[in-house]
Backbone bond lengths (Angstrom), bond angles and torsions (degrees), N, CA, C in turn:
res aa  C-N    CA-C-N  psi(-1)  N-CA   C-N-CA  omega(-1)  CA-C   N-CA-C  phi
1 M - - - 1.461 - - 1.536 111.08 -
2 R 1.330 116.28 -40.49 1.464 118.90 179.54 1.519 111.46 -62.12
3 Y 1.329 115.95 -35.90 1.470 120.01 179.49 1.523 110.62 -60.16
4 F 1.332 116.80 -46.26 1.456 120.32 -178.16 1.527 111.68 -71.79
5 L 1.322 117.56 -32.35 1.460 119.38 174.93 1.529 110.77 -65.73
6 R 1.331 116.64 -38.87 1.469 119.37 176.31 1.525 110.61 -65.47
7 R 1.333 115.83 -39.66 1.463 119.11 177.92 1.521 111.31 -63.31
8 L 1.328 116.74 -41.76 1.460 120.21 178.27 1.523 111.10 -63.29
9 A 1.335 116.68 -41.25 1.464 120.09 179.07 1.523 111.19 -66.49
10 F 1.322 116.25 -30.32 1.460 120.54 -179.21 1.527 111.73 -76.43
11 L 1.330 117.10 -20.87 1.461 120.38 -177.87 1.525 111.89 -63.13
12 V 1.328 117.16 -38.58 1.464 120.48 -174.99 1.528 111.37 -62.79
13 P 1.339 120.09 -53.82 1.477 117.77 178.82 1.526 113.04 -65.41
14 L 1.344 117.39 -31.13 1.461 119.28 179.31 1.526 110.86 -67.30
15 V 1.330 116.96 -43.58 1.470 119.99 176.36 1.516 110.47 -62.69
16 W 1.332 117.17 -39.16 1.466 120.72 178.12 1.528 110.92 -60.86
17 V 1.321 117.78 -43.05 1.475 121.06 179.31 1.531 110.03 -63.39
18 I 1.340 117.32 -44.49 1.468 120.89 -179.01 1.525 110.83 -62.58
19 V 1.320 116.18 -46.02 1.462 120.12 -178.79 1.529 110.73 -66.56
20 T 1.314 117.37 -38.05 1.466 120.59 178.66 1.520 110.86 -63.21
21 L 1.324 116.96 -45.07 1.466 120.13 177.80 1.522 110.70 -61.58
22 A 1.324 117.10 -43.99 1.462 119.94 178.67 1.518 111.39 -62.56
23 F 1.314 117.12 -40.47 1.467 121.76 -178.74 1.524 110.83 -59.21
24 F 1.328 117.38 -47.60 1.459 120.05 -175.85 1.526 112.04 -79.74
25 L 1.333 117.97 -37.49 1.465 119.49 -177.67 1.517 111.98 -65.16
26 V 1.337 117.28 -40.16 1.456 119.45 -178.02 1.528 110.86 -69.57
27 R 1.320 117.71 -25.55 1.457 120.45 -179.41 1.521 113.43 -85.57
28 V 1.326 117.49 -27.58 1.468 119.11 178.98 1.523 111.63 -86.25
29 A 1.327 118.52 -8.00 1.462 121.25 176.91 1.524 109.71 -67.00
30 P 1.333 118.07 150.44 1.475 120.51 -179.76 1.529 111.52 -61.46
31 G 1.321 115.33 148.80 1.450 120.43 178.20 1.514 112.03 93.26
32 G 1.332 114.70 169.94 1.451 120.50 -179.71 1.510 111.53 -139.81
33 P 1.308 117.63 171.98 1.466 120.68 -175.24 1.525 114.06 -70.41
34 F 1.333 117.74 -16.13 1.469 119.80 -177.02 1.529 112.19 -114.14
35 D 1.335 117.05 15.09 1.465 120.41 -178.33 1.522 113.14 -79.68
36 R 1.339 117.70 -20.59 1.454 120.91 -174.09 1.531 112.24 -102.98
37 E 1.323 116.72 19.21 1.460 119.45 176.98 1.522 110.06 -66.37
38 R 1.331 115.53 149.73 1.462 119.98 -178.99 1.529 111.53 -61.88
39 K 1.305 116.44 -39.78 1.459 120.99 179.42 1.523 108.42 -120.68
40 P 1.342 117.37 123.31 1.468 118.80 -178.70 1.520 111.03 -56.92
41 A 1.326 115.12 135.06 1.462 120.26 -179.47 1.522 110.26 -81.80
42 S 1.311 115.43 152.31 1.460 120.59 176.99 1.525 109.16 -71.35
43 P 1.318 117.64 159.82 1.475 119.27 178.79 1.520 113.02 -56.14
44 A 1.347 116.58 -36.30 1.469 119.10 -179.90 1.518 111.00 -65.92
45 V 1.345 116.64 -40.49 1.471 120.34 179.03 1.526 110.12 -67.17
46 E 1.323 117.14 -40.88 1.464 120.48 178.80 1.533 110.75 -61.57
47 R 1.337 115.83 -41.65 1.468 118.70 178.32 1.524 111.16 -64.76
48 A 1.338 116.41 -38.49 1.465 119.81 179.41 1.529 111.16 -66.36
49 L 1.340 116.89 -40.80 1.464 120.27 178.14 1.527 111.07 -65.64
50 A 1.331 115.74 -43.52 1.467 119.32 179.28 1.523 110.79 -61.92
51 E 1.336 116.61 -38.62 1.465 119.59 178.74 1.516 111.47 -69.39
52 K 1.333 117.21 -38.61 1.466 120.66 -179.39 1.526 111.01 -62.50
53 Y 1.333 116.37 -42.08 1.468 120.51 -177.06 1.532 111.77 -97.54
54 H 1.331 117.40 10.34 1.478 123.44 176.11 1.527 112.15 62.34
55 L 1.336 116.90 27.64 1.458 120.05 178.03 1.522 111.96 -81.72
56 D 1.341 116.78 -7.48 1.456 120.42 176.78 1.526 111.76 -82.85
57 E 1.315 117.39 -6.68 1.455 121.28 178.36 1.521 110.56 -84.05
58 S 1.311 116.16 165.63 1.464 120.48 176.33 1.527 110.26 -68.00
59 L 1.332 116.30 161.60 1.466 119.99 179.88 1.518 111.39 -60.50
60 G 1.316 116.73 -39.05 1.459 119.70 178.77 1.522 112.08 -63.29
61 S 1.321 116.26 -41.45 1.465 120.09 178.78 1.527 110.84 -67.57
62 Q 1.336 117.24 -40.29 1.462 120.25 177.14 1.535 110.86 -62.88
63 Y 1.309 115.60 -38.23 1.467 119.60 -179.34 1.521 111.11 -66.06
64 L 1.330 116.93 -44.08 1.460 120.02 177.81 1.534 111.00 -63.40
65 R 1.331 116.69 -37.75 1.456 119.77 178.08 1.533 110.01 -66.75
66 F 1.331 116.65 -39.46 1.470 120.40 178.50 1.525 111.01 -62.20
67 L 1.325 117.30 -41.28 1.461 120.97 179.44 1.530 112.68 -73.16
68 G 1.327 116.78 -20.94 1.457 120.06 -175.38 1.512 112.55 91.45
69 L 1.341 116.88 20.91 1.465 121.98 -178.81 1.522 112.29 -111.24
70 K 1.327 116.08 12.73 1.462 120.42 -178.69 1.529 109.99 -84.06
71 W 1.315 115.19 128.41 1.467 121.66 177.21 1.524 108.48 -115.50
72 E 1.323 116.11 137.90 1.455 120.61 -179.42 1.527 109.66 -144.45
73 T 1.312 115.04 162.42 1.460 120.88 -177.83 1.528 110.05 -81.71
74 G 1.327 116.59 128.89 1.452 121.43 178.73 1.514 112.53 -86.89
75 S 1.320 115.96 -178.49 1.461 121.41 -179.66 1.527 112.33 -65.26
76 D 1.336 115.90 -21.55 1.466 119.40 179.37 1.519 112.40 -88.07
77 G 1.339 116.43 4.10 1.454 119.98 179.43 1.508 114.65 83.25
78 R 1.332 118.38 -0.03 1.466 121.70 179.81 1.534 110.12 -99.04
79 W 1.329 113.52 160.26 1.456 119.26 178.57 1.528 109.48 -83.93
80 H 1.335 115.38 133.79 1.461 122.17 178.78 1.528 108.66 -134.02
81 R 1.312 114.45 147.97 1.467 118.14 174.74 1.520 109.17 -73.19
82 A 1.321 116.67 134.08 1.464 120.99 -179.76 1.526 109.35 -62.97
83 P 1.320 117.91 141.53 1.477 119.65 -178.48 1.522 111.71 -66.51
84 G 1.319 114.50 154.60 1.466 121.03 177.29 1.510 111.90 82.56
85 G 1.316 114.73 -167.87 1.459 120.63 178.92 1.516 112.29 114.17
86 L 1.313 114.58 159.91 1.462 121.25 -176.62 1.527 111.93 -63.17
87 L 1.310 117.30 -33.63 1.467 120.38 -177.11 1.522 112.52 -63.65
88 V 1.310 117.38 -24.06 1.470 120.69 178.41 1.531 110.81 -107.91
89 G 1.342 117.26 13.32 1.454 120.79 177.10 1.508 115.38 78.81
90 D 1.336 117.68 16.51 1.467 122.00 -179.76 1.522 108.50 -104.56
91 L 1.335 117.14 112.87 1.464 122.04 -179.17 1.524 112.46 -90.20
92 G 1.308 117.11 -1.39 1.459 120.09 176.06 1.512 113.63 94.16
93 L 1.339 114.61 -179.69 1.458 122.24 178.76 1.517 110.53 -85.74
94 S 1.318 116.06 145.51 1.451 120.57 173.07 1.523 108.81 -72.56
95 L 1.341 116.52 140.66 1.460 120.96 179.66 1.522 112.22 -85.60
96 K 1.311 117.23 -17.16 1.466 121.34 179.62 1.516 111.15 -100.17
97 Y 1.332 116.43 -47.25 1.466 120.76 179.76 1.531 107.10 -91.87
98 R 1.303 115.67 85.60 1.455 122.26 -170.72 1.529 110.94 -60.50
99 N 1.331 114.35 144.59 1.466 123.30 178.76 1.532 112.65 65.23
100 H 1.322 117.13 17.65 1.466 122.00 174.25 1.530 108.22 -122.94
101 T 1.298 116.95 133.78 1.456 120.02 176.42 1.520 110.05 -82.37
102 V 1.322 114.78 159.24 1.467 119.98 178.02 1.525 110.51 -61.71
103 A 1.318 116.28 -40.42 1.469 120.37 179.67 1.527 111.19 -61.90
104 D 1.328 117.03 -39.54 1.465 120.19 178.72 1.525 111.46 -63.33
105 I 1.318 116.70 -43.07 1.466 120.75 -179.04 1.521 110.51 -66.91
106 I 1.340 116.81 -39.83 1.466 119.61 178.33 1.523 110.30 -65.47
107 R 1.337 117.13 -41.33 1.460 120.04 177.48 1.524 111.63 -62.96
108 Q 1.304 116.81 -30.27 1.455 120.60 179.70 1.525 112.09 -75.78
109 G 1.340 117.16 -43.89 1.459 120.22 -173.83 1.512 115.13 -92.92
110 L 1.344 117.30 -25.81 1.461 119.82 -175.19 1.525 113.79 -62.89
111 P 1.352 120.99 -44.12 1.470 118.78 178.95 1.530 113.36 -57.77
112 V 1.322 116.82 -35.88 1.463 119.86 178.57 1.525 110.26 -67.18
113 S 1.334 116.70 -47.52 1.462 120.18 179.60 1.523 111.56 -66.05
114 L 1.342 116.94 -35.61 1.463 119.85 177.26 1.527 110.77 -63.57
115 T 1.327 116.13 -44.66 1.467 119.59 179.79 1.516 110.93 -62.43
116 L 1.328 116.44 -47.97 1.462 120.07 179.09 1.527 110.74 -62.34
117 G 1.348 117.00 -41.55 1.459 119.92 -178.84 1.519 112.74 -65.66
118 I 1.329 117.32 -41.45 1.462 120.16 179.69 1.530 110.74 -66.83
119 L 1.327 116.22 -40.52 1.472 119.32 176.90 1.528 110.81 -62.98
120 A 1.340 116.51 -43.98 1.460 119.77 179.26 1.523 111.37 -66.53
121 F 1.335 117.14 -34.17 1.467 120.74 177.29 1.533 110.18 -64.05
122 G 1.335 116.29 -46.98 1.460 119.26 177.45 1.512 111.95 -62.52
123 F 1.332 116.79 -38.29 1.466 120.66 178.20 1.529 110.52 -64.67
124 A 1.338 117.08 -44.06 1.465 120.62 -179.43 1.521 111.25 -62.93
125 M 1.332 117.09 -42.76 1.460 120.17 178.59 1.530 111.15 -67.59
126 G 1.335 116.79 -43.79 1.458 120.19 -179.66 1.515 113.00 -67.52
127 F 1.314 116.30 -26.34 1.464 120.88 177.71 1.524 111.35 -85.70
128 G 1.332 117.28 -45.08 1.454 120.66 -170.29 1.514 115.08 -80.61
129 I 1.335 117.80 -42.00 1.461 119.64 -175.99 1.532 112.23 -64.32
130 P 1.336 120.35 -48.49 1.473 118.85 178.29 1.527 113.26 -61.45
131 I 1.341 117.24 -40.00 1.465 119.50 -179.78 1.522 110.46 -66.83
132 G 1.335 117.59 -44.86 1.460 119.64 178.31 1.516 112.31 -63.63
133 F 1.324 116.37 -39.41 1.462 120.80 177.90 1.531 110.76 -63.32
134 Y 1.319 116.42 -47.11 1.467 121.05 -177.05 1.529 111.63 -66.15
135 T 1.332 117.58 -44.19 1.465 119.29 -177.96 1.520 111.80 -66.82
136 A 1.344 117.32 -31.78 1.469 119.01 177.51 1.523 110.99 -71.42
137 V 1.338 116.51 -40.95 1.470 120.03 179.70 1.525 110.33 -67.44
138 Q 1.334 117.05 -37.78 1.471 122.38 -179.17 1.524 111.63 -97.29
139 R 1.295 116.82 34.16 1.462 121.23 -174.63 1.531 111.49 -56.20
140 G 1.345 114.80 129.75 1.452 121.36 179.18 1.514 114.48 89.82
141 S 1.315 118.72 -8.55 1.463 121.86 -178.88 1.533 109.79 -92.23
142 W 1.350 115.26 176.57 1.452 120.47 176.85 1.529 110.88 -63.69
143 G 1.319 116.70 -36.21 1.461 119.49 177.49 1.518 111.94 -61.27
144 D 1.325 116.63 -37.90 1.457 121.13 177.49 1.519 110.11 -64.39
145 W 1.316 117.83 -46.32 1.463 121.17 -178.43 1.528 111.66 -64.47
146 I 1.309 116.61 -43.51 1.468 119.93 -178.53 1.528 110.88 -67.28
147 G 1.333 116.34 -45.86 1.465 119.48 179.72 1.521 112.01 -63.84
148 S 1.320 117.32 -41.84 1.469 120.41 179.38 1.525 111.19 -66.58
149 L 1.328 116.53 -38.31 1.466 120.07 177.53 1.531 111.03 -64.65
150 L 1.338 116.36 -41.51 1.456 120.31 178.50 1.523 111.10 -62.18
151 A 1.329 116.88 -43.06 1.463 120.40 178.84 1.521 111.20 -63.90
152 L 1.336 116.55 -38.56 1.461 120.20 179.60 1.525 111.46 -68.35
153 V 1.327 116.93 -38.33 1.463 120.89 -178.31 1.521 110.76 -64.70
154 V 1.337 117.73 -46.21 1.467 119.64 -176.99 1.527 111.17 -69.21
155 I 1.338 117.34 -23.85 1.464 119.34 175.17 1.523 110.84 -73.30
156 C 1.330 116.11 -37.75 1.465 120.93 -174.36 1.529 113.21 -79.17
157 V 1.333 117.59 -23.56 1.467 120.41 -178.13 1.524 108.88 -89.01
158 P 1.335 118.79 114.99 1.474 120.45 -178.69 1.522 111.41 -70.19
159 S 1.326 114.83 159.80 1.462 119.97 -176.09 1.520 112.66 -66.31
160 F 1.350 117.74 -28.82 1.461 118.58 179.74 1.527 111.84 -73.38
161 V 1.329 117.12 -13.44 1.468 121.15 171.21 1.520 110.24 -95.08
162 L 1.324 116.45 -42.58 1.454 120.88 -177.43 1.529 111.75 -65.86
163 G 1.333 117.35 -39.65 1.462 120.95 -178.62 1.525 112.56 -57.72
164 P 1.347 119.06 -55.00 1.468 119.19 178.00 1.523 113.62 -61.05
165 V 1.348 117.63 -33.18 1.470 119.60 177.88 1.530 110.59 -65.42
166 L 1.319 117.06 -43.77 1.465 120.29 177.28 1.532 111.55 -62.72
167 I 1.323 116.06 -39.30 1.467 119.68 177.52 1.520 110.65 -63.45
168 L 1.332 116.72 -45.10 1.462 121.04 -177.52 1.525 111.99 -64.62
169 V 1.346 115.83 -44.25 1.466 119.45 -174.22 1.529 111.28 -80.07
170 F 1.329 116.63 -56.47 1.466 120.33 -171.25 1.533 113.32 -89.40
171 G 1.335 116.09 -18.55 1.449 118.63 179.98 1.516 113.84 -97.42
172 L 1.343 116.10 -51.01 1.459 120.20 -174.22 1.528 113.15 -89.79
173 Q 1.333 117.08 -46.19 1.466 119.15 -176.73 1.529 112.32 -78.63
174 L 1.319 117.47 -51.11 1.460 120.74 -178.53 1.524 112.38 -86.60
175 G 1.309 116.98 -27.83 1.457 120.61 178.85 1.516 114.49 68.92
176 W 1.323 117.47 27.58 1.461 120.41 -177.65 1.529 112.11 -78.59
177 F 1.327 117.14 -36.23 1.460 120.70 -172.73 1.522 110.26 -132.53
178 P 1.340 117.47 152.63 1.475 120.59 172.52 1.524 110.29 -64.15
179 V 1.318 115.34 153.99 1.469 119.68 -173.43 1.526 112.83 -101.42
180 G 1.320 118.65 2.15 1.451 118.68 179.83 1.519 112.52 -171.65
181 L 1.337 113.05 -177.30 1.464 123.51 179.57 1.537 111.16 67.36
182 W 1.323 115.71 -174.37 1.466 120.55 -170.72 1.519 109.38 -150.58
183 G 1.324 116.30 140.71 1.454 119.95 177.29 1.518 112.45 150.15
184 A 1.334 116.94 -50.45 1.462 121.24 179.63 1.526 109.43 -88.10
185 P 1.349 118.53 151.46 1.467 120.48 -179.54 1.528 113.60 -57.74
186 L 1.333 117.69 -39.50 1.461 119.49 -178.82 1.528 112.03 -66.18
187 Q 1.333 117.25 -25.51 1.459 119.56 178.95 1.524 112.72 -69.59
188 A 1.322 117.45 -15.09 1.465 121.04 -179.01 1.523 112.75 -89.54
189 V 1.329 118.24 -11.95 1.469 120.56 -171.77 1.530 111.49 -67.24
190 L 1.317 117.80 -53.62 1.465 120.38 -176.21 1.529 112.24 -66.68
191 P 1.340 120.74 -46.85 1.474 117.71 176.34 1.524 113.00 -63.63
192 M 1.322 118.02 -33.88 1.465 120.50 176.72 1.523 110.37 -61.47
193 A 1.328 116.75 -44.77 1.462 120.35 179.56 1.522 111.36 -68.08
194 A 1.329 117.37 -42.19 1.460 120.50 -179.71 1.522 111.50 -62.81
195 L 1.326 116.77 -37.30 1.456 121.07 -179.49 1.518 112.35 -81.19
196 G 1.330 117.71 -34.19 1.458 120.70 -172.10 1.507 115.95 -90.59
197 L 1.339 118.47 -19.25 1.462 119.54 -175.03 1.527 112.18 -65.19
198 F 1.325 117.45 -41.97 1.464 119.61 178.81 1.525 110.73 -58.20
199 F 1.334 116.06 -49.46 1.462 120.14 -179.66 1.529 110.90 -67.29
200 G 1.342 116.97 -32.21 1.454 119.63 175.83 1.513 112.28 -62.77
201 G 1.326 116.44 -37.89 1.462 119.54 175.81 1.513 112.31 -64.93
202 R 1.331 117.22 -40.16 1.460 120.36 176.67 1.523 111.07 -63.69
203 V 1.326 116.22 -42.24 1.464 120.68 178.99 1.524 110.10 -62.86
204 A 1.322 117.44 -41.23 1.468 121.07 -179.56 1.522 111.11 -61.74
205 R 1.309 117.20 -42.96 1.466 120.18 -179.97 1.529 111.62 -67.94
206 L 1.341 116.42 -40.70 1.467 119.33 177.30 1.521 111.05 -64.86
207 M 1.324 116.33 -41.19 1.457 120.63 -179.61 1.515 110.84 -66.19
208 R 1.306 117.67 -40.95 1.470 120.52 179.12 1.525 111.01 -63.99
209 E 1.324 116.58 -43.68 1.459 119.79 179.97 1.528 111.07 -64.95
210 G 1.338 116.54 -44.04 1.455 119.62 179.54 1.517 112.00 -65.65
211 M 1.318 117.06 -40.85 1.465 120.73 -179.58 1.522 110.89 -68.01
212 T 1.326 116.97 -38.12 1.468 120.38 178.86 1.522 110.94 -63.05
213 Q 1.325 116.70 -45.26 1.460 120.00 178.86 1.524 111.37 -66.52
214 S 1.327 116.15 -38.01 1.463 119.79 -179.38 1.527 111.21 -65.08
215 L 1.321 117.46 -40.33 1.466 120.94 -178.47 1.524 112.41 -68.47
216 Q 1.322 117.40 -17.81 1.464 120.67 179.29 1.533 112.05 -95.24
217 S 1.327 117.30 6.51 1.460 120.82 -176.21 1.521 111.42 -82.02
218 E 1.338 114.77 161.69 1.457 121.01 -178.67 1.525 112.01 -65.55
219 Y 1.352 117.39 -39.49 1.463 119.22 -175.92 1.528 111.90 -67.72
220 I 1.321 117.25 -23.26 1.474 119.75 175.46 1.527 109.59 -71.59
221 R 1.315 115.95 -43.38 1.470 118.96 177.48 1.528 110.92 -64.51
222 T 1.333 116.13 -36.13 1.465 119.26 177.53 1.523 111.23 -65.29
223 A 1.342 116.87 -43.59 1.462 120.62 179.34 1.524 111.35 -61.97
224 R 1.318 117.08 -39.91 1.464 120.07 178.54 1.530 110.83 -69.04
225 A 1.341 115.72 -36.51 1.466 118.84 179.40 1.522 111.91 -66.48
226 K 1.346 116.15 -27.84 1.464 120.01 178.65 1.522 112.51 -80.34
227 G 1.313 117.17 -1.91 1.460 120.39 176.33 1.513 115.43 93.01
228 A 1.337 118.17 12.22 1.464 120.27 177.85 1.517 110.30 -65.51
229 S 1.324 115.99 144.18 1.467 120.45 179.41 1.528 109.57 -66.26
230 E 1.335 115.74 155.36 1.458 119.49 -178.12 1.532 111.25 -62.95
231 L 1.318 117.38 -37.71 1.463 119.86 178.92 1.523 110.93 -63.77
232 R 1.332 117.18 -40.31 1.465 120.37 178.28 1.524 110.47 -67.80
233 V 1.302 117.08 -38.61 1.463 120.68 178.73 1.530 110.22 -61.35
234 L 1.332 115.18 -44.28 1.463 119.10 -177.02 1.520 111.88 -69.79
235 L 1.340 117.35 -46.47 1.455 120.67 -172.48 1.519 113.08 -85.81
236 R 1.325 116.76 -39.04 1.469 120.16 -174.31 1.520 112.49 -87.12
237 H 1.309 117.67 -35.28 1.466 120.64 -173.22 1.538 112.67 -105.15
238 A 1.320 117.56 -45.71 1.467 120.19 -173.42 1.531 112.38 -83.49
239 F 1.318 116.76 -42.99 1.468 119.95 -171.46 1.529 113.48 -62.61
240 P 1.362 120.93 -46.06 1.476 119.15 -177.46 1.523 113.61 -57.68
241 T 1.314 117.21 -35.83 1.469 119.92 177.75 1.514 111.27 -78.04
242 A 1.328 116.84 -39.12 1.463 120.75 -177.13 1.517 112.67 -65.95
243 V 1.327 117.76 -29.06 1.459 120.58 -175.30 1.528 112.25 -81.48
244 M 1.332 118.48 -6.23 1.456 121.21 -178.50 1.530 113.48 -58.54
245 P 1.347 120.32 -45.10 1.475 118.13 176.71 1.524 113.03 -60.00
246 V 1.328 116.97 -33.84 1.463 120.35 178.04 1.523 110.42 -66.55
247 I 1.324 117.09 -42.02 1.462 120.75 178.45 1.527 110.59 -63.75
248 S 1.327 116.90 -39.97 1.458 120.46 178.37 1.524 111.17 -62.64
249 Y 1.320 116.46 -37.81 1.463 120.97 -179.86 1.529 112.24 -78.36
250 S 1.317 117.31 -21.32 1.461 120.28 -173.18 1.524 112.87 -66.81
251 G 1.333 117.99 -28.66 1.451 120.02 -179.93 1.524 112.60 -63.71
252 P 1.352 117.98 -61.20 1.471 118.39 175.99 1.531 113.04 -60.13
253 M 1.331 117.57 -35.13 1.462 120.01 179.12 1.523 110.92 -63.01
254 L 1.325 116.89 -45.56 1.456 120.00 -179.67 1.516 111.03 -65.26
255 A 1.335 117.35 -36.94 1.466 119.98 177.09 1.523 110.53 -62.99
256 D 1.327 117.05 -43.11 1.463 120.40 177.14 1.520 111.10 -60.96
257 L 1.315 116.27 -43.08 1.463 120.28 -176.65 1.522 111.59 -72.04
258 L 1.329 117.25 -39.49 1.462 119.92 -176.90 1.517 112.28 -68.79
259 T 1.313 117.58 -32.70 1.453 119.26 177.70 1.519 111.75 -80.63
260 G 1.312 116.55 -2.21 1.461 120.26 172.51 1.510 112.79 84.50
261 S 1.288 114.95 156.92 1.456 121.89 174.64 1.516 108.07 -109.79
262 F 1.330 116.25 118.31 1.463 118.89 -177.21 1.522 111.23 -65.41
263 V 1.344 117.01 -28.67 1.466 119.20 179.58 1.522 110.00 -67.20
264 V 1.323 116.65 -51.11 1.462 120.75 -178.68 1.527 110.39 -64.93
265 E 1.328 116.99 -42.06 1.464 119.48 -179.35 1.525 111.84 -65.04
266 N 1.331 116.66 -35.19 1.458 119.21 177.07 1.520 112.25 -72.32
267 I 1.332 117.18 -39.28 1.463 120.58 -179.19 1.517 110.64 -63.83
268 F 1.324 116.80 -43.65 1.463 121.11 -175.33 1.533 112.55 -98.34
269 Q 1.342 117.02 8.10 1.460 121.78 177.17 1.532 111.64 54.55
270 I 1.343 114.70 51.95 1.456 121.85 -179.82 1.526 108.53 -99.93
271 P 1.321 118.55 127.57 1.473 121.45 -175.11 1.524 112.95 -81.07
272 G 1.331 118.01 61.03 1.461 121.67 178.36 1.523 111.38 -100.37
273 I 1.322 116.30 -174.66 1.460 120.02 -176.27 1.522 112.20 -78.23
274 G 1.336 118.11 -14.87 1.458 119.84 176.91 1.514 112.00 -60.66
275 V 1.328 116.79 -38.99 1.460 121.13 177.86 1.520 110.46 -63.68
276 F 1.324 116.82 -41.88 1.461 120.40 179.82 1.528 111.15 -65.77
277 M 1.334 117.51 -36.33 1.459 120.48 178.95 1.518 111.19 -62.34
278 V 1.324 117.39 -45.34 1.463 120.78 -179.76 1.527 110.88 -65.69
279 N 1.332 116.31 -51.48 1.464 119.82 -177.96 1.522 111.53 -61.75
280 S 1.319 116.87 -39.24 1.460 119.87 -178.89 1.520 111.65 -69.23
281 S 1.320 116.99 -36.16 1.464 119.88 177.83 1.520 110.78 -67.02
282 L 1.327 117.13 -41.61 1.458 120.54 -179.16 1.526 112.16 -69.68
283 S 1.320 116.90 -34.32 1.464 120.69 -176.76 1.526 112.78 -95.92
284 R 1.325 117.53 6.78 1.470 122.76 179.72 1.528 111.54 56.53
285 D 1.317 115.41 43.59 1.470 120.12 175.56 1.523 107.17 -79.40
286 Y 1.338 115.97 88.72 1.457 121.87 -170.51 1.525 112.52 -54.85
287 T 1.308 116.28 -51.49 1.466 119.87 -174.31 1.523 111.65 -65.21
288 M 1.338 116.54 -37.17 1.462 119.97 -179.31 1.528 111.03 -68.52
289 V 1.321 116.96 -42.78 1.463 120.86 -179.84 1.524 110.41 -62.51
290 V 1.326 117.07 -46.47 1.469 120.48 -178.92 1.524 110.43 -64.86
291 G 1.331 117.23 -39.33 1.460 119.76 178.33 1.516 112.69 -63.19
292 L 1.332 116.94 -40.67 1.470 119.92 179.15 1.528 111.24 -71.89
293 V 1.327 117.40 -35.43 1.473 119.94 174.76 1.526 110.16 -62.45
294 L 1.325 116.53 -42.10 1.469 120.84 177.17 1.524 110.37 -60.29
295 L 1.319 117.58 -45.40 1.460 121.60 179.18 1.525 111.11 -60.67
296 Y 1.318 116.64 -47.62 1.464 120.49 -178.88 1.532 111.02 -63.42
297 A 1.326 117.40 -41.96 1.465 120.84 -178.98 1.525 110.89 -62.77
298 I 1.317 117.27 -44.01 1.465 120.49 -179.60 1.527 110.35 -63.79
299 L 1.329 116.59 -44.97 1.467 119.94 178.88 1.523 111.21 -60.31
300 L 1.320 116.56 -46.65 1.465 120.14 -177.06 1.525 111.27 -63.46
301 L 1.329 117.37 -45.39 1.464 120.12 -176.77 1.526 111.71 -69.65
302 V 1.326 117.19 -41.60 1.463 120.03 -179.52 1.521 111.03 -67.61
303 L 1.319 117.06 -41.72 1.466 119.88 -179.59 1.528 111.17 -67.28
304 N 1.315 118.00 -37.03 1.470 119.75 175.40 1.526 111.04 -63.99
305 L 1.329 116.78 -37.21 1.464 119.82 176.91 1.523 110.59 -65.45
306 L 1.320 117.29 -40.62 1.467 120.51 177.91 1.527 111.24 -65.62
307 V 1.328 117.14 -34.69 1.466 120.28 176.99 1.522 110.35 -64.17
308 D 1.331 117.27 -42.99 1.471 119.73 177.01 1.525 111.07 -61.07
309 L 1.322 116.23 -38.91 1.464 119.92 177.84 1.526 111.03 -65.07
310 A 1.326 116.34 -41.07 1.467 120.04 178.40 1.523 111.35 -64.97
311 Y 1.328 117.05 -33.90 1.453 120.35 176.33 1.524 111.20 -57.00
312 G 1.332 115.23 -47.99 1.459 119.32 -178.52 1.509 113.11 -66.03
313 L 1.332 117.65 -31.05 1.464 120.46 179.38 1.518 112.18 -75.75
314 L 1.339 116.97 -35.20 1.460 120.37 -176.23 1.525 112.85 -85.52
315 D 1.305 117.47 -29.33 1.460 120.73 -178.53 1.529 108.85 -122.72
316 P 1.336 118.37 104.79 1.473 120.76 -178.58 1.521 113.13 -61.45
317 R 1.344 117.45 -18.60 1.463 119.45 -178.57 1.530 111.82 -73.64
318 V 1.338 117.19 -18.60 1.459 121.37 -178.69 1.524 108.93 -79.64
319 R 1.293 115.96 124.46 1.458 122.21 178.29 1.534 109.02 -130.15
320 Y 1.335 116.11 129.04 1.461 120.53 177.85 1.514 108.74 -102.99
321 E 1.304 115.28 127.39 1.465 120.65 -178.89 1.529 109.49 -110.14
């Protein structure tokens, strides 16, 4: 328990470091948030926009305002803390999506990306674990070669190639599934497969490697010598140890999936946060980029902590000090 409490306490300064780096790196990059407007703004308009979004202040002052530690003199002549800031959960206004806060945009797109990510996670596990299990048990056979080749192929084919192929075959030629948008259950099938197949191939390879090593262990030979059935040996003795590499990989994988894939979301016109990440990066939407980096960092760190906890529950030999 102390180990996990220390990990939780360590999350706060680590997230602060990540967000601080993102805050400064996105601002020192070439270009600005108003450089890609259709019609160049006059100097007076640019000054007004910079003043509205506090971009006319120094980087240090902007950083303190972002954290919620900025103090300024009010109309009454007294010092007041500037409104908003990270400490009160306010990530600020988006510089591209005018009159919308970063929190509002995340609330709008995150449920869609979460749904797609969870579906793709289940698809990757349902695809990869059985294939890895089967190829390890049938090692050296035709089933092993075919399953391993399939896992390798889906890893090598990127989603921006796989997505259009799935649309062409299953959407346009066969007409089994819709080719875009979001809302109906059938509309989730093709993007789920396009997003999950790559990770499913990784899971299959990890599962095969773990299962192969597990089957060569001493305790497996002991279980067989005691007369245990082959099915019990595989499921009760070999599988819990073999699945550990998959569990270790599932944390970062789930974080990647939950934050959405901008390629898949763009191909299938899905209104998730992946689209906002790409557009905000291209348009130098400082507040939006930092907010999404903060979201991704929290998801990744928390999910990795949960994976460590699952390790201890599934394998009694694991002890955290």
